[in-house]
C-alpha angles and dihedrals in degrees: 000000000000094000092049092063122094119236090255091056092047090050090051091051090050090049091050092048093049092047094050096043093046092049091047090048091048096052093041091054093043090048091052092056118100096250096029113206090001095060124135124272092253093056092046091049092055090049092050092048092051092048092048091049089049092050093049093048095047091045092053093048099044098040088045090054091051092050091046092049092049092048090053090055092049090246123137113255091231123027116213111259117250132194092276091056091052091050092050091048091048092050091048092048090051093050091047091049092050090049093050092046091050092051092048093046090051090050093048090046091052091050091046092049088056091050094048094047091049097047101036098044103245107172138191138089093271092056093049092049097051100037103054109142116254124227115237091246090057090050088051091053091047090053089048090053090047091054090047092051090048093051092048090048090054093051093044093049091050091049090049092053094045091051092045090049101218 
């Protein structure tokens, strides 16, 4: 299976693996901090630096392995992109953009619902449960997850089209 993939597909799988593992590492490290998502800027900075270092190191190793494996098979490390590659990338970009827009619209809708319920006097237990105000750091993490979901969507859509073939 691994040798049947093109270098573009292998690179997409590596990108997907790095994205998922870096996000898991980030939230695991943030969760292990004393205050969790509400930790200080210094703690968050150290977590970000360690996740970035991890991503760089894993990228170098895995992309290097792909290049080494393709050089052993007398295959160019990067095939020139053709029209099909551009179409697949455009379709993936469109899906990723729609995903990101949907996530942001849901976040803005949630924030607006809280504003409306607070200023127009909606009452009831269900309103209080779904309209609790969010801290700015939580909004930042939600946007980070939205960007992660969008990036994974892009890689998965491209892989789908490469596997499908058209």
